[in-house]
NULO-201211 format. One record per residue: residue number from 1; residue in three letters; y, x, z of N, C-alpha, C in turn. Coordinates in nm, 3 decimals. Example, Ala and Ser with C-alpha at 12.3 -4.5 7.8 and 13.67 -1.06 7.14 Angstrom:
NULO-201211
REC   i  aa n.north  n.east    n.up ca.north ca.east   ca.up c.north  c.east    c.up
REC   1 ALA  -0.569   1.319   0.780   -0.450   1.230   0.780  -0.330   1.320   0.780
REC   2 SER  -0.225   1.285   0.708   -0.106   1.367   0.714   0.003   1.290   0.787
This chain:
NULO-201211
REC   i  aa n.north  n.east    n.up ca.north ca.east   ca.up c.north  c.east    c.up
REC   1 MET   0.387  -0.539  -3.166    0.255  -0.491  -3.129   0.270  -0.348  -3.076
REC   2 SER   0.206  -0.321  -2.964    0.218  -0.189  -2.904   0.117  -0.093  -2.966
REC   3 ALA   0.145   0.034  -2.949    0.057   0.138  -3.002  -0.071   0.142  -2.919
REC   4 PRO  -0.183   0.184  -2.979   -0.307   0.193  -2.903  -0.297   0.302  -2.796
REC   5 ARG  -0.365   0.282  -2.685   -0.364   0.378  -2.575  -0.444   0.502  -2.615
REC   6 SER  -0.406   0.615  -2.563   -0.478   0.738  -2.596  -0.612   0.744  -2.522
REC   7 ARG  -0.702   0.822  -2.576   -0.833   0.837  -2.513  -0.822   0.906  -2.378
REC   8 SER  -0.733   1.005  -2.369   -0.720   1.076  -2.242  -0.666   0.984  -2.133
REC   9 SER  -0.577   0.893  -2.170   -0.527   0.796  -2.073  -0.638   0.704  -2.025
REC  10 LEU  -0.724   0.664  -2.116   -0.838   0.581  -2.080  -0.935   0.655  -1.990
REC  11 VAL  -0.957   0.783  -2.018   -1.047   0.864  -1.936  -0.991   0.878  -1.794
REC  12 VAL  -0.861   0.901  -1.783   -0.798   0.912  -1.651  -0.810   0.780  -1.576
REC  13 LEU  -0.785   0.669  -1.645   -0.796   0.538  -1.583  -0.938   0.514  -1.532
REC  14 LEU  -1.037   0.535  -1.616   -1.175   0.511  -1.576  -1.219   0.604  -1.463
REC  15 THR  -1.176   0.729  -1.468   -1.209   0.824  -1.362  -1.149   0.781  -1.229
REC  16 ALA  -1.024   0.738  -1.231   -0.958   0.694  -1.108  -1.024   0.568  -1.053
REC  17 VAL  -1.061   0.476  -1.140   -1.125   0.352  -1.093  -1.263   0.382  -1.035
REC  18 VAL  -1.341   0.464  -1.103   -1.474   0.497  -1.052  -1.464   0.575  -0.921
REC  19 ALA  -1.373   0.671  -0.913   -1.355   0.748  -0.789  -1.309   0.657  -0.676
REC  20 GLY  -1.215   0.568  -0.705   -1.167   0.475  -0.603  -1.276   0.384  -0.553
REC  21 CYS  -1.356   0.331  -0.642   -1.468   0.245  -0.602  -1.570   0.322  -0.520
REC  22 ALA  -1.599   0.445  -0.559   -1.694   0.527  -0.483  -1.642   0.556  -0.343
REC  23 ILE  -1.514   0.585  -0.332   -1.454   0.612  -0.201  -1.464   0.488  -0.113
REC  24 VAL  -1.435   0.372  -0.170   -1.443   0.248  -0.092  -1.587   0.222  -0.047
REC  25 VAL  -1.684   0.243  -0.134   -1.824   0.220  -0.098  -1.865   0.310   0.018
REC  26 PHE  -1.833   0.440   0.009   -1.869   0.531   0.117  -1.794   0.498   0.246
REC  27 ALA  -1.669   0.456   0.234   -1.592   0.420   0.352  -1.648   0.294   0.419
REC  28 VAL  -1.687   0.197   0.339   -1.745   0.074   0.397  -1.878   0.106   0.464
REC  29 ARG  -1.958   0.194   0.405   -2.083   0.235   0.469  -2.056   0.302   0.604
REC  30 ALA  -1.952   0.385   0.608   -1.917   0.450   0.735  -1.866   0.347   0.836
REC  31 LEU  -1.793   0.246   0.787   -1.743   0.142   0.878  -1.857   0.056   0.932
REC  32 LEU  -1.961   0.035   0.854   -2.075  -0.041   0.903  -2.147   0.033   1.015
REC  33 ARG  -2.148   0.166   1.008   -2.208   0.247   1.115  -2.119   0.249   1.238
REC  34 ASP  -1.987   0.265   1.216   -1.893   0.276   1.328  -1.761   0.209   1.291
REC  35 PRO  -1.741   0.084   1.331   -1.617   0.013   1.295  -1.490   0.073   1.354
REC  36 SER  -1.503   0.161   1.451   -1.384   0.221   1.511  -1.344   0.353   1.444
REC  37 ASP  -1.409   0.389   1.335   -1.381   0.514   1.263  -1.249   0.502   1.187
REC  38 ASP  -1.145   0.567   1.238   -1.012   0.557   1.177  -1.007   0.621   1.039
REC  39 ALA  -1.080   0.729   1.020   -1.080   0.795   0.889  -1.144   0.706   0.783
REC  40 ALA  -1.244   0.627   0.819   -1.307   0.537   0.724  -1.212   0.425   0.684
REC  41 TRP  -1.135   0.375   0.778   -1.035   0.272   0.745  -0.931   0.328   0.649
REC  42 VAL  -0.887   0.449   0.675   -0.788   0.511   0.587  -0.851   0.542   0.451
REC  43 ALA  -0.980   0.574   0.450   -1.049   0.601   0.323  -1.057   0.475   0.236
REC  44 VAL  -1.069   0.359   0.298   -1.066   0.234   0.221  -0.931   0.221   0.150
REC  45 VAL  -0.825   0.250   0.223   -0.690   0.245   0.163  -0.680   0.349   0.051
REC  46 LEU  -0.735   0.467   0.074   -0.733   0.572  -0.028  -0.804   0.528  -0.155
REC  47 GLY  -0.919   0.464  -0.141   -0.992   0.415  -0.259  -0.912   0.312  -0.337
REC  48 VAL  -0.848   0.221  -0.267   -0.764   0.121  -0.333  -0.645   0.188  -0.402
REC  49 LEU  -0.588   0.289  -0.337   -0.477   0.361  -0.398  -0.521   0.433  -0.526
REC  50 PHE  -0.642   0.487  -0.527   -0.693   0.552  -0.648  -0.697   0.454  -0.764
REC  51 VAL  -0.750   0.335  -0.739   -0.758   0.234  -0.845  -0.618   0.194  -0.891
REC  52 ALA  -0.529   0.168  -0.796   -0.391   0.129  -0.831  -0.320   0.240  -0.907
REC  53 TRP  -0.342   0.366  -0.867   -0.280   0.477  -0.937  -0.331   0.487  -1.080
REC  54 GLY  -0.461   0.469  -1.098   -0.518   0.475  -1.233  -0.457   0.369  -1.323
REC  55 ILE  -0.441   0.249  -1.271   -0.379   0.142  -1.350  -0.234   0.174  -1.379
REC  56 ALA  -0.161   0.223  -1.278   -0.020   0.258  -1.298  -0.007   0.372  -1.399
REC  57 PHE  -0.096   0.469  -1.393   -0.092   0.581  -1.486  -0.115   0.533  -1.629
REC  58 ASP  -0.210   0.441  -1.645   -0.240   0.388  -1.778  -0.122   0.310  -1.836
REC  59 ARG  -0.040   0.254  -1.750    0.075   0.174  -1.795   0.201   0.258  -1.820
REC  60 LEU   0.194   0.389  -1.790    0.311   0.473  -1.816   0.340   0.477  -1.966
REC  61 PRO   0.468   0.478  -2.003    0.501   0.483  -2.145   0.476   0.622  -2.203
REC  62 ASP   0.454   0.626  -2.333    0.440   0.753  -2.402   0.575   0.823  -2.407
REC  63 ASP   0.573   0.954  -2.408    0.698   1.029  -2.419   0.742   1.046  -2.563
REC  64 ASP   0.665   0.993  -2.658    0.699   1.007  -2.799   0.829   0.937  -2.835
REC  65 ASP   0.854   0.821  -2.778    0.975   0.746  -2.811   1.081   0.774  -2.704
REC  66 ASP   1.153   0.887  -2.721    1.253   0.929  -2.624   1.376   0.839  -2.622
REC  67 ASP   1.403   0.769  -2.731    1.523   0.685  -2.738   1.505   0.552  -2.667
REC  68 ASP   1.384   0.511  -2.643    1.358   0.378  -2.590   1.325   0.377  -2.441
REC  69 HIS   1.394   0.456  -2.360    1.371   0.456  -2.217   1.456   0.347  -2.154
REC  70 ASP   1.390   0.250  -2.092    1.463   0.145  -2.026   1.431   0.146  -1.877
REC  71 GLU   1.487   0.052  -1.805    1.471   0.045  -1.660   1.325   0.021  -1.621
REC  72 ASP   1.252  -0.054  -1.703    1.113  -0.082  -1.675   1.030   0.047  -1.676
REC  73 ASP   1.057   0.138  -1.770    0.987   0.266  -1.775   1.015   0.348  -1.649
REC  74 HIS   1.141   0.347  -1.605    1.179   0.421  -1.485   1.106   0.365  -1.362
REC  75 ASP   1.097   0.232  -1.355    1.027   0.170  -1.242   0.879   0.205  -1.243
REC  76 ARG   0.818   0.208  -1.361    0.676   0.244  -1.369   0.653   0.387  -1.323
REC  77 ARG   0.742   0.477  -1.363    0.730   0.616  -1.319   0.749   0.628  -1.168
REC  78 ARG   0.842   0.552  -1.114    0.866   0.555  -0.969   0.743   0.503  -0.893
REC  79 VAL   0.684   0.393  -0.941    0.565   0.338  -0.876   0.451   0.439  -0.879
REC  80 THR   0.433   0.505  -0.991    0.327   0.606  -1.001   0.354   0.721  -0.905
REC  81 GLY   0.480   0.760  -0.890    0.514   0.866  -0.795   0.489   0.826  -0.651
REC  82 VAL   0.523   0.703  -0.617    0.499   0.654  -0.481   0.349   0.646  -0.454
REC  83 LEU   0.274   0.598  -0.550    0.128   0.592  -0.532   0.068   0.732  -0.518
REC  84 SER   0.120   0.828  -0.593    0.071   0.966  -0.583   0.098   1.022  -0.444
REC  85 THR   0.217   0.997  -0.391    0.251   1.044  -0.257   0.163   0.977  -0.152
REC  86 ALA   0.141   0.848  -0.166    0.055   0.776  -0.071  -0.088   0.828  -0.078
REC  87 MET  -0.136   0.858  -0.199   -0.270   0.914  -0.214  -0.281   1.051  -0.148
REC  88 ALA  -0.178   1.133  -0.165   -0.180   1.265  -0.102  -0.183   1.254   0.050
REC  89 ALA  -0.103   1.163   0.104   -0.097   1.147   0.249  -0.229   1.093   0.305
REC  90 THR  -0.281   0.986   0.244   -0.405   0.930   0.296  -0.523   1.025   0.273
REC  91 GLY  -0.524   1.094   0.160   -0.630   1.191   0.133  -0.628   1.305   0.233
REC  92 ALA  -0.508   1.353   0.266   -0.498   1.461   0.365  -0.549   1.415   0.500
REC  93 TYR  -0.513   1.293   0.538   -0.559   1.239   0.666  -0.711   1.232   0.671
REC  94 VAL  -0.770   1.178   0.566   -0.916   1.162   0.562  -0.985   1.298   0.567
REC  95 VAL  -0.937   1.393   0.490   -1.001   1.525   0.487  -0.985   1.596   0.621
REC  96 ILE  -0.868   1.590   0.680   -0.845   1.659   0.808  -0.931   1.597   0.917
REC  97 ARG  -0.943   1.464   0.916   -1.030   1.398   1.016  -1.177   1.428   0.988
REC  98 ALA  -1.214   1.441   0.861   -1.354   1.466   0.826  -1.399   1.605   0.872
REC  99 ILE  -1.308   1.700   0.880   -1.346   1.834   0.928  -1.340   1.843   1.080
REC 100 GLY  -1.312   1.730   1.146   -1.323   1.725   1.291  -1.195   1.749   1.368
REC 101 ARG  -1.083   1.749   1.303   -0.957   1.770   1.374  -0.911   1.641   1.440
REC 102 PRO  -0.828   1.651   1.545   -0.782   1.529   1.614  -0.681   1.449   1.530
REC 103 VAL  -0.655   1.328   1.576   -0.568   1.236   1.504  -0.427   1.292   1.487
REC 104 ASP  -0.372   1.355   1.590   -0.235   1.406   1.579  -0.223   1.515   1.472
REC 105 THR  -0.322   1.600   1.462   -0.322   1.701   1.357  -0.332   1.637   1.220
REC 106 ALA  -0.416   1.534   1.208   -0.430   1.464   1.080  -0.300   1.394   1.041
REC 107 LEU  -0.230   1.337   1.137   -0.103   1.271   1.107   0.002   1.371   1.061
REC 108 VAL   0.008   1.486   1.126    0.103   1.590   1.083   0.068   1.636   0.942
REC 109 GLY  -0.058   1.659   0.917   -0.100   1.700   0.783  -0.071   1.594   0.678
REC 110 ALA  -0.091   1.469   0.713   -0.069   1.360   0.618   0.079   1.339   0.589
REC 111 LEU   0.164   1.360   0.686    0.307   1.334   0.668   0.385   1.454   0.616
REC 112 THR   0.319   1.568   0.600    0.389   1.688   0.554   0.440   1.671   0.411
REC 113 TRP   0.356   1.624   0.320    0.398   1.609   0.180   0.508   1.505   0.163
REC 114 PRO   0.497   1.385   0.219    0.609   1.290   0.207   0.738   1.343   0.268
REC 115 ALA   0.729   1.414   0.380    0.849   1.470   0.441   0.911   1.576   0.350
REC 116 TRP   0.827   1.657   0.289    0.875   1.759   0.197   0.948   1.695   0.079
REC 117 ARG   0.893   1.586   0.026    0.957   1.516  -0.086   1.092   1.458  -0.045
REC 118 LEU   1.101   1.403   0.077    1.229   1.348   0.124   1.335   1.457   0.138
REC 119 VAL   1.296   1.570   0.196    1.390   1.681   0.210   1.434   1.730   0.072
REC 120 ASN   1.340   1.740  -0.022    1.372   1.785  -0.157   1.470   1.689  -0.225
REC 121 ARG   1.447   1.558  -0.212    1.538   1.459  -0.271   1.677   1.467  -0.210
REC 122 PHE   1.682   1.485  -0.077    1.810   1.497  -0.009   1.887   1.618  -0.060
REC 123 LEU   1.820   1.732  -0.069    1.886   1.854  -0.116   1.929   1.843  -0.262
REC 124 ASP   1.846   1.778  -0.345    1.886   1.755  -0.485   2.013   1.671  -0.493
REC 125 GLY   2.024   1.569  -0.407    2.145   1.487  -0.404   2.267   1.567  -0.361
REC 126 VAL   2.251   1.652  -0.261    2.362   1.737  -0.216   2.407   1.830  -0.329
REC 127 ILE   2.312   1.889  -0.398    2.345   1.980  -0.509   2.414   1.905  -0.621
REC 128 ARG   2.367   1.785  -0.654    2.432   1.705  -0.760   2.575   1.669  -0.723
REC 129 ARG   2.597   1.632  -0.597    2.734   1.598  -0.554   2.825   1.720  -0.559
REC 130 ARG   2.773   1.835  -0.519    2.855   1.957  -0.526   2.888   1.993  -0.670
REC 131 GLU   2.791   1.980  -0.759    2.815   2.010  -0.900   2.915   1.912  -0.959
REC 132 ALA   2.911   1.788  -0.917    3.005   1.687  -0.968   3.148   1.717  -0.923
REC 133 ARG   3.160   1.774  -0.804    3.294   1.812  -0.753   3.339   1.947  -0.806
REC 134 GLY   3.248   2.021  -0.869    3.283   2.152  -0.923   3.274   2.264  -0.822
REC 135 GLU   3.208   2.241  -0.710    3.194   2.345  -0.608   3.080   2.439  -0.646
REC 136 PRO   3.092   2.567  -0.611    2.980   2.658  -0.637   2.864   2.625  -0.544
REC 137 ASP   2.742   2.654  -0.589    2.624   2.620  -0.510   2.589   2.726  -0.407
REC 138 GLY   2.657   2.837  -0.406    2.632   2.941  -0.307   2.526   3.039  -0.349
REC 139 ALA   2.467   3.022  -0.466    2.361   3.112  -0.511   2.417   3.244  -0.562
REC 140 ALA   2.544   3.249  -0.595    2.604   3.369  -0.652   2.663   3.460  -0.546
REC 141 ASP   2.638   3.431  -0.418    2.694   3.514  -0.310   2.636   3.651  -0.305
């Protein structure tokens, strides 16, 4: 039998679900007015991502049992991270388009965070490989 979920986890889940549903409702209303509104289509995806993120967050394991980390826990954390990145990208696109900027500016704004994460992961891998070989990282120059 699993431990009961915390109240704060439940609050986060309910907040994400309510926010996601509200975003979808407003996006659908905007789509009914103008079906060619690209920001409204992306807002529908954003609302669905909010709901999915809330569910994924609620399924994250507690950090209390440090000895029992298995592959399933790692996968859940990875899914939550991917959903967070997707939410940041789609949210940035919707906000940038909502303030009246063109599509190309919105795309650059939306892809900035995922690109930053990729560069960060690449550099972390380079640093780990250097440390494994025993090479200095160049910070002591």
